[in-house]
N, C-alpha and C positions, 0 to 999 in steps of 0.2 A: 331258289323256289322252295328247296326243302328247307332251307332256315326259315324262309317266310312262313311256312307251314307251322313249324314250332314257334316262331313268333306271334302267329294270329291265334295259336291255341292258348297261349299265355295272357295275350291281351284281351283274350275272351273273358276273363277273370277280373275282379276289382282293380283300377290301375292303382289306388291309393295304398295298395297292400304291398308289402316288401319283406325279404326274408330276415331282415334284422329283428323285426318283431318278435321272433322266437328266441329267447333269452338263451335257449340251449347252443344257439351258435354261438356265443360268447366263451371266451377263456374265463377259467375261474379266478384268474390272478390279471389284472390292467398290467403288472409289472412283466407278465410273460404273455404277450399277446398271441405268440405262435401256438399256445396251448388252445387257442379258440378253432373254430372251424373259418376256412376262407370263404365268406360269404359272396364276394363277387363271384368266385369259382363255381359256386352253387348257382347262383344265378344266372351265370353265362350257361352252365351245362344244362339248363332247361329250355334254352333257345335251341338245342342241337335237334337233328332229325330224332323222330320218336318221342321227343319229350312232351307227349301230349297229356295235358290235365285228365286224371281219370274222371269218369263219370261219378257223379255223388253216389250211386247204387253199388259202385264197385268198392267203397272205402268204408272202413269198420273202426269205431274207437275200441282199439283191441284191449286194453287193459283198463278200462273204467276212467274214472276222474278222481282228483284229489286238490286239496287246497292246504299251505301250509304257512308256517312262521308268520303269523298274523302280528300287524303293527296296529296302532290305533287308526291309522288312515290308508291301509294298504294291506293285502293278502297275495300270496304266490299262488297261481292256478296251474294244474298240471293235467294232463292227459297225453294220450298217444293216437295217432290215427295212420291207419295203413291199408293196403289193399289186399293183406292177406292177415289170417290170425294165427299163423305159426311165425315162430321165431326162429332166427339162425340159428345152427348149431356147431358154426363155425370157430374154430379157437385160435385163429390166425393172429389175434390182436395180441396175443402174448406167445407167438413163435419166432424163431428166426431174429433178423434184425430190422423189421419194419420200423419206420418212422414214428415217432410219436404223435398220434393225434392228427394222423392224415386220413381224412373222412373221406376224401374224395376220389380214391382208388380202388380198386378190384380186390388188391390184396387184403384189405380191411373187411368190408363187407360189400355187397355189390351196392354201388351207388344208384340210388335212386333219381333220375334225371326228371321224373315228371312231378311238376309243381302241383301242392294241395293247398288250396285258399281255405282258410281257417277263420269264422267269426268267433268270438267270445263276447258275453255280455254278463254283466252282473245287476241284478235287481233286489227291490225290497222283497224280503221272504215271504213266501205265502204258505198255506197250512199245509200244502200237498208237493212232497218233492220225489215221486217215484216215477218210473217209466222213461220212455226214452222221446215222448212227444215235446214238441217245441212248446214250452212253457212259460217263454219269457215275452211273446210277442206283445201280449196285450200290455206291457206295463212298460214305461220309459225307461231305459237303462240308466244307471248311475255312471258306469263305468264301463267301457267298451272298445272292441279294437278289431282289427283285423291283420293278419300276418301269413305269408306262405311257410310252408313248412314240405318235407318230403317224407315218405315211409320208413327211413332209415334211420330217424331220430326223434325223440321225443319232443315235446310241445310245452313249453312253459313261458306264462307271461306274468305280469303284475297288474293287480289291477287297484289303481289309486284313486284318490278323491272320495274316500268311503267315510263314515262316520264311526266314532270310537264305539265298542262294546254292542255292535248290531250285527244282526243276522241278516245276512243276505242271501238269495239263491244265484246261480251261476249256471251257464250252459255253453257248451262249444256246438257249432253247426258249421256244415260243410256250405261255403258261400255259395247262395243262389239256390239253395234245395232246403227240403223238410229232414235231410239228414242229420240227425243230431244225437249228440252224447246224453247219458242220463242228466236229469237234473239234480245239482248239486244243492248243497246248502253250506254255508261258511258263516263264520264269526270273527270280528276284529277285536283286538284286545282293546281294553278300556284305556282311556286317557292315563298320561304318567301319574297325575295327581287327583284321579278321580277318587271318590268315595264310593265304594261298591260294595254288596253283601256277600256275594260269593263268586268263586270259579270252581268250576269242578274239571278233573283231569281222570281220563281213562288211560292207563298206563298198562302198556302190554310190551313183550321182548321175544326175540328169537322165533321164527318161523320157519317151519319147512314146507316149501313149496308143494311136495309131494302128498301134504298131509291136508286136513280139513280142521277148520275150527269153527265153534258157534258163533254166530254173529254179536257183535256186541251192542247191544239194547240198553242204553243208558240214559236216554232220553235228550231233550233238546236242550243246547247251549253248554255241550261238552266239548272240551278240548282235548284231543288226542295224543298221547306223547309216546314215543318208543324209545326206551333207553336202550335199546343197541347201538343205536347211530345218530340220537340226539334229533330227530325227526319230528318236529312239534306242529301237529297239524290242526288247523283251525276248524273243528266241527266236520270231521270229513264224513257226513252219513253216507256218501255214496265213495266209500274206497276201497282199492284192492291191493294197495299199495303195502303189503306187510314187509317192512324192510329188514332184510337179513344182515347183520354185522360181518365184518371180514373175520371174525372170531372162528365162524361156521362155514368158511370155503376150504377147499382142498389144499390150497396153497397157502392162504394167509391165516392159519389158525395162531392163536396167542400173538399177535404181532408187537413188535416194538421198534425203538428208533431205526434197527439197522438190519430187521428182517424179521423172519416168520420161523415157525417151528419147522416149515419145510423148504426153507430158503434163507440164507443171510448172505451178507456182504463181504463175502470171503472167495477167493479165486477157485477154490475146490467146489464150493456150492454153486458159484456161478456157471461152471463147465458142466457139472453133474446133476444138479438139482433144476435148474432153470427151464430148459439147458439156455445157455448163452442168453439170458434175459436178467438184468440186474434187478435187485430190489427197488431202487429209486425208480425204475420205468412202471414196473408194477404198481408201485404207489402213485405216481402220477395219472396213470391210466385209471385206476380205481378213483382218483378223486375227480377225473373228468367224467365218468360215469356214475359217481354218487351225485354230483349237481344236476346231471341230466335226469337221472332216474327218479328225482323226488322232489317235490316244491320245497326248495330251502333257499335260504337267502346266502350271498357271499358277504359276511359283514366288514371283512378287511379284504379289498381287493388287491392289496399288495402282499398277502399272505396266502398262497395258492394251496396249502395244506391244512387251512383253519377252518374246522367246523365249529369250534368253540364261542358261544355268543350268549346272551341274556336277552329277558324279556321283562319289562315292568308291567305288571298288572295293577294298576291304579295304585293305591297306598296298601292295598291288600297283600301282595305278594311280590318278590322278585324270582324269577325264573332263572336259573343259571345253569347253563349246559355245558358240560366239560367233555373233553375228548382224553380219555385215559386209557385208549388203546395203541395208536400210532404217532403222537404228535410229539416227539423228542422224548419217548418213553425209554427208560435204561431196560437193559436185558431181561426178561422173565424166563419162567420155566418154559422148556421147549420141549419137552417129553425125554430128553437125553441128560440133561444138565442139572437134575433136581438138586444132588449133592450139592453144587456150586451155587445155586440160589440160596440153599440153605445158610452158606457161609456169609452171604451179603445180605440177609433180610435186614440187619439193622445198621449197614453203611449207611453215613450220614449223606452222602451224595447220592442216593438211589433217589429218584423221581418217576413219577407216574406221566406227569405233564410237559417237564422242561420248564426251565427258569420264566421263560415269557408268558406263559399260560399260567404257573402257579401263582407268580406275583399278579396278575390279572385276575386272577380267581379271590385273592384276598381283597383286593382293593373292591372288587363287586360285593363282597360280603359287608365290608366296612362302610361303602357307600349305601348299601341297602338299609344298614341300621341307622346311619345318619339321616336318611331322608324319610326316616319314619316308617318303612315297610313293616307291617305285622309279621310277615314270614318270610323265611329264604329257603325256598325249593331249590335244590341240587340234583339236576339229572346226570347221571354218569353210567358209565357200562357194567361196572363192578361193584361187588359188594363191599363196603368201607369198613363196618364192625369187626373187632377180632373174634372170629368165630373156629372154635377147635373141632377139626375133623377126627375120625378114627385115626387117619394118618399123620396127622398134626395141623399145620395149616397149609392153605393153599396160596404157593406163592405168585399165582398169575393175578391175585387180586389186591386190594390195598395191604393184606397181610404180608406179602412179599416186598413190601414198600414202607416199613415202619416209620422213618425218618419222615416220609412226604405225610404220612398221616398224623403223625406227632407235630408236624410244623402247622398243619391245618388244625387239629385241635388247639395248639397253644396260641393262634391267632383267635379261635371263637373264645376261648377261656380269658385271654389277657385284655381283650376288647370288650368284655361281657356282651358278647353277642349272643342271643339266645332264638328261640323259635324257628329252630333249623330242622328240615325235613330233607334227608338224602334218598334218592330213589335210584334202584338199580336193577338190572336183569341177567344176564349172560349165563346163570348156574342151572336153569332149568328146574329151580326149586324155590318154594316160598319160604322168605325170612323176615322176622320182624324183631327189631330191637331198639331197646334205648339207646341214644347217641352219648358215649362216655368215653373218657380218656382213663382207661383202666390203669391202674398203679401209680399215677399221678394226682389224681382227684378223688377224694372220697364218692363211694357209690354204695346205695342199699338197692339191691336188685328186687327186693320184695315190695319196697315202695317206689324205686325209681329216682328217689332224691340223688341229687348230685350231677344228672345229666344236663345237657344243654339242648337236646333235640331227641328225633328219633329216625329210624331207617325203615323204610318200606322197599324190600327187595322180591320182585314179582317172577314168578316162573317162565317158561317159556309158552308162548300161544299154541302153538302146535308141535314143536319138536319135541323128540325123546327126551326121556331123561332117568330116572332111577326106575328099572324093570321090576323091580321086586312086586309083590302082591302087596295089598293095601297094609296086612300086618307087620309085613318087613319094612316098609318105608315107615312107619308108624313106630317101631323099635329103632330105626336107625335117627329118627327125630327125636325121640326121648336121651339118646345119648349125646347127641349134640346139645341139647338143651342141659344136660348136667355137664358137660364139659366147659359151656361158654357162658359166663356170668352175665353178659348183657342180652342173651337171645331170650326171648319171651315166647316166640312162636315158629315154628318149623315144619313144613309141611313138603314132602318130595314125591308124592304119588302123582297129583293132579296137573293138567296142563292149564292154563287159564290166563287171568289178567285181574287188575285191580281197579277200582274207581275210588278218587279221592276228591271230597268235597272239602274245600278250603274256606272258611268264613273266618269273620272277624273275632271271634271268641273260640274257635274250636275247628278242628278238622276231622272229619269221619271219613274213615276207610273201610272199603268193603272189597274182600277178594272172592272171587268167583273162579270154578273150577268147570271143567267139561267132564262129563263121565266117560266120554271116549273121544279120542282124536283118529280112531280108525276108520270112521264112516262120517258121513256129512250129517249133522244134527243140528237143531235149534236149542239145545237143553244147556242151562246155567244152573249149577249147583252152587249156593252160597257157602262159603268155606268158613270165614271168620270176619268179624268186624270190629274195626277197632276207634277209640275217641283219644284225641291230644287237645288238650285245654291250652288256649293262648296263655303262655306265661308258667306253664307247668313244666315244658321241657322234658316230657316222659310221657310215656303211656298212660292213660288213666287206668287206674284199678277198681275194681279187679280187671285185669288186662282181657279183652273181648269179651268183656261181660262174663266170664269165668266158664266159657264153654266154646269148643271150636268142631268143626265137622270132622276133621283129619289132622294126622300128625301128631304134634305134640306141644301142649300148653304149660307153660311155667304155671305152677298154683291153680290150675284149672283141669276141666275135663274134657274128653274126646267123645262126641256121641256120634256114630255113623249111621245118619238119619236116610240119606239118599233122597232127599225131598227137595226136588229139582223141579225149576222154572222152565215151561216151554215157551220161549221167546216169541212163538208163532202165534200161539192161541191165547197166551196168558195166565193156562191154567197150571197148578201146581201137582205133581206126579211122583210117585215113588218110582225112579228109574235105575236101572243096572244094566250093564254090557258086560259080555264074556270078555272083549278084547280092548285094551286100552290104546294101542299103538299099532301101527301097521308094520308088518315086517318089512326089514330092511337088509341090504348084503352090506 
């Protein structure tokens, strides 16, 4: 009788739904199915006593919605639905000897046996996509589906059968109710061989969840990319998934092949730093969480640690996403081995990516040029250009892997591959450079002649950085410009993001800052604008039009105007804040 009650509650929901429809139950790798969640076990527990479906009014879409990794005919959709807005503060997943990926037992997280039926629908885009009311009922869905989930896991689906380079609305609803998520907007990629005029990217990196950031208001048709993790968001107008890289967690700071600054694959570290948890276990757990927590595709199902992949955006550009943090990376600076790393920076065997990814990267660059794509945009986590700081070079970015950088530049120069744009984050500061092989190829930093592209490296969207006042960060920027021939603009004061408009004849890039991340506000302060003409392989001169808001500009002026856009009212105001950052311990 008791089992019948549970079964009756389940059968009251649509019979065509199943737990398999939620991609988050899958393993990140078909080669390792045990890394997935036992869907039959999840299904069986929903038949047990007390496993009664929640009332729609008891459920919340707790983390908003997001879409990502667009293809010409499909896109990944993500949300989370649960009976509580609170998150678990349990740390048992990385303590002791718990099994990997056992989702069904109390030692991990309280298993939620209560089934939740969720519908999702994709329709042609409408003019208004705000609010939580059901906005898709009047339109015939182009792609739709239904799947069960539970409150202890995120909800991810793939919407297929879509048209290339087209905007769509999407929404999730609790089955048989009016309880709906916000109405989102997404956009598919163009067909591989399509002639298109423009793709616009908004690039941001490094979010501190305890802080606020101004909204990104960049207009329709924007594709959002985070350089921290390689999350390619297909026009995420309703998105709160500011993804934090492993670089900025307590355990996983400065990750590499065999560990992190706080943990490595040695017996001493395993016993004292883990404690009793290996680097490999943490990485596998992280991969599982990575794919569950973001709308991302697993492009090679036989490689469970792979996040590097590429997207063809018509004939206009190829977007190549790297993993320069964890995938087979040689040892980096760990806070206590800097002298050792200084001895290794020029070692020919050092690699940021490992042989598998590195050779794939070079093939992608060559294939992009051979197919006639105008631009090659490379998203990676860390600064590529040779930058000299007051203390010397930073061994945790490409400066610590000279041979890998040289191999990359050699491939580009030897194969005459131009129109390259490298994107980076990580440093919590802004950097703009010509892309040059210093010491091997002639280069004129006044004109930019001799380069084969540019690099745009953005600051954090809300994490802290250089805590000096504005005059102090400007002085630091001037010193870096003086010491680094390729560096054209640098700013360490503002948090923010940048928007890159990619066209057939040029790229226009706009950097924006927030006047304060210590409080929630809607202000965007334009910091600098840059132009790159197709075929020039350098920043157009005068760089940034000869003037920027802050930092230091080679051959140009800095004018602190504080003229800021209120993105809620659309009005321009002169804005100042006494405090830039929240106080932290």
